[in-house]
C-alpha positions in Angstrom: 159.2 51.6 125.2 156.6 53.7 127.1 152.9 53.9 125.9 153.4 57.5 124.6 156.5 56.3 122.6 154.6 53.4 121.1 151.7 55.7 120.1 154.2 58.1 118.5 156.0 55.2 116.7 152.7 53.8 115.5 151.8 57.2 113.9 155.3 57.4 112.3 154.9 54.0 110.8 151.4 54.7 109.6 150.0 51.6 111.3 146.3 51.3 112.0 145.3 49.3 115.1 144.2 46.5 112.7 147.7 46.4 111.1 149.4 46.4 114.5 147.2 43.6 115.6 147.9 41.6 112.5 151.7 42.0 112.8 151.9 41.4 116.5 149.4 38.6 116.7 147.6 40.3 119.6 143.8 40.4 119.4 142.5 43.7 117.9 140.4 44.5 120.9 143.4 44.3 123.2 145.5 46.5 120.8 142.7 49.1 120.8 142.4 49.2 124.6 146.2 49.4 125.2 147.0 52.0 122.5 144.1 54.2 123.6 145.2 54.0 127.2 141.9 52.5 128.3 143.7 49.5 129.8 145.5 51.1 132.8 147.7 48.0 133.7 148.2 45.9 130.5 150.2 42.7 130.8 153.9 43.1 130.5 154.1 40.5 127.8 151.5 42.4 125.7 153.5 45.6 126.0 156.8 43.9 125.1 155.2 42.3 122.1 153.7 45.6 120.9 157.0 47.4 121.5 158.9 44.7 119.6 156.5 45.0 116.6 156.9 48.7 116.5 160.7 48.6 116.8 161.4 48.5 113.1 163.3 51.0 110.9 160.5 51.4 108.4 157.1 49.9 107.8 157.4 46.3 106.6 155.8 46.0 103.1 155.2 42.5 101.7 154.5 40.9 98.4 151.4 38.8 98.8 149.9 38.5 95.3 146.2 38.4 94.8 145.5 39.6 98.3 145.4 42.8 100.3 145.4 43.3 104.0 144.4 46.4 105.9 144.1 48.1 102.5 147.7 47.6 101.6 149.3 46.0 98.6 152.0 43.6 99.6 155.6 43.9 98.3 158.6 42.2 99.9 161.7 44.3 100.6 164.2 42.0 102.2 167.4 43.6 103.6 169.5 40.5 103.1 169.8 37.6 100.7 168.2 34.8 102.7 164.8 35.3 101.2 164.2 36.6 97.7 160.9 37.0 95.9 160.2 36.4 92.3 157.1 38.0 90.6 156.2 35.1 88.4 153.5 32.7 89.6 155.2 29.4 90.4 154.0 25.9 91.3 155.4 22.9 93.1 157.0 21.8 89.9 159.3 24.8 90.1 160.4 23.7 93.6 161.1 20.2 92.3 163.1 21.7 89.4 165.5 23.8 91.6 169.2 22.9 91.3 170.8 20.7 93.9 171.6 22.7 97.0 169.1 25.5 96.3 166.3 25.7 98.9 163.1 27.6 98.5 159.5 27.7 99.8 156.4 28.5 97.8 153.6 30.7 99.3 150.6 31.4 97.1 152.6 31.0 93.9 155.6 33.0 95.0 159.1 31.6 95.6 161.1 32.5 98.7 164.7 31.4 98.4 166.5 30.4 101.6 170.1 30.4 102.7 171.8 27.7 104.7 171.0 27.8 108.5 173.5 28.9 111.0 175.1 26.8 113.7 172.8 28.2 116.4 169.8 27.6 114.2 170.8 24.0 113.7 171.4 23.5 117.5 167.9 24.8 118.3 166.1 22.7 115.7 168.1 19.6 116.6 167.4 20.1 120.3 163.7 20.7 119.7 163.5 17.6 117.5 165.2 15.4 120.2 163.0 16.8 123.0 159.7 16.4 121.1 160.4 13.1 119.4 161.8 11.6 122.6 158.7 12.7 124.5 156.4 11.1 122.0 158.4 7.9 121.8 158.6 7.5 125.5 154.8 7.6 125.8 154.1 5.4 122.8 152.4 8.4 121.0 151.4 8.3 117.3 152.3 11.9 116.4 155.2 12.3 113.9 158.0 14.9 114.1 160.0 16.1 111.1 162.7 18.7 110.3 163.6 20.1 106.9 163.6 19.2 104.1 160.3 17.7 105.0 157.6 19.6 103.1 154.2 20.9 104.1 151.6 21.4 101.4 149.7 23.8 103.6 146.7 24.4 101.2 146.6 20.8 100.0 147.5 22.0 96.5 150.5 22.9 94.4 150.5 26.7 95.2 152.0 26.6 98.7 154.8 24.5 100.0 156.8 25.3 103.1 159.5 23.6 105.1 159.0 24.5 108.8 162.0 24.0 111.1 159.9 21.6 113.1 156.7 19.9 112.0 154.5 17.8 114.3 151.6 15.8 112.7 149.1 14.0 114.9 146.5 13.3 112.1 148.5 10.7 110.3 146.0 10.7 107.4 147.8 14.0 106.4 151.3 12.4 106.4 152.4 11.1 103.0 155.7 10.2 101.5 156.0 13.5 99.8 155.1 15.5 102.9 152.2 16.7 105.0 149.0 17.4 103.0 147.2 20.2 104.9 147.9 21.8 108.3 150.2 20.1 110.8 149.2 20.3 114.5 152.4 22.2 115.6 154.9 24.2 113.7 158.2 25.8 114.9 160.2 28.4 113.0 163.6 29.7 114.0 164.0 33.2 112.6 167.0 35.1 111.2 167.3 38.8 110.7 166.2 38.5 107.0 163.4 36.0 107.5 161.7 37.3 110.6 159.2 39.5 108.6 158.0 36.4 106.7 157.8 34.2 109.9 156.1 37.0 111.9 153.6 38.0 109.3 153.1 36.0 106.1 153.6 32.6 107.6 151.7 33.6 110.8 148.7 34.5 108.6 149.0 31.3 106.5 149.4 29.0 109.5 146.5 30.6 111.4 144.1 30.4 108.4 145.2 26.9 107.4 144.2 25.4 110.8 147.6 24.9 112.6 146.9 24.4 116.3 150.2 25.9 117.6 153.0 28.0 116.2 156.3 28.9 117.9 158.5 31.6 116.6 162.0 31.4 118.1 164.2 34.4 117.8 167.8 33.4 118.7 169.1 37.0 118.5 166.8 38.4 121.1 166.3 35.0 122.9 162.5 35.4 122.7 159.9 32.9 121.8 156.3 33.8 120.7 153.8 31.0 121.1 150.5 31.3 119.2 147.7 28.9 120.0 144.4 28.5 118.2 141.6 26.5 119.7 137.8 26.7 119.3 138.1 29.8 117.2 140.1 31.6 119.9 143.7 32.9 119.6 146.2 33.3 122.4 149.7 34.6 122.2 152.4 34.5 124.9 156.0 35.6 124.9 158.8 33.7 126.7 162.6 34.0 127.2 165.0 31.2 126.6 165.2 30.7 130.3 161.5 30.0 130.7 159.9 26.5 130.7 157.3 26.6 128.0 154.3 24.3 128.0 153.6 22.6 124.6 149.9 23.2 124.2 149.2 20.0 122.3 151.0 17.9 125.0 149.8 18.8 128.6 152.9 17.6 130.4 155.7 18.5 127.9 157.8 21.5 128.8 160.7 22.8 126.8 163.4 25.3 128.1 165.3 26.7 125.1 168.4 27.5 127.1 168.8 23.8 127.7 169.1 23.2 123.9 172.1 25.5 123.4 
């Protein structure tokens, strides 16, 4: 997508630069410079991320009760059945009361029902677990690695409970029998067509503000990985293909190539 096409699409969607920055994860200053044409030779990964964010059929609108972002009320409109939102305010007790076999996450008092993962999803999560856990074990590290249904009480209360596809905890004071209390160090989510808007926006916002150090969003359909890192108040985001070797930010010598996991 050329710059003029992105500018046109941004107008069609009614996005402000602030909204585009929030959805793409790219710093606002960078978005402003690229979209205004002030940056003559922007990074290819930045352009690809912006183009991918703008490549939607209609503006994503989310339900995020009690909050507004960029002046918008949030309502969720999911095209498929994987995630479904209820309007009632729920707590962790409602999660515990779900029937056997029903999976859901809780974000700021709202339930998000989840479907069973696909074969590819499972292969990626299993491969990531083996790679990370094997690395830590081989070096005698103390960090712990978990896959669902291990829960994360992100706010440390009963209003938000998520089950990331991969959770890495290095502050073991946060690790309890019922789950992680607070923000893990590293979270990985594998997206599906119906969950990507939650993973790319609502969860991105929650993980960033909760204090997660690193967040990977893996898109099997497009074979793309977005890596968000937060350190010393600074955010960085990089995009990779499944063929690339990706450095795990919290482990200097750990590299993962997603193509090797499939």
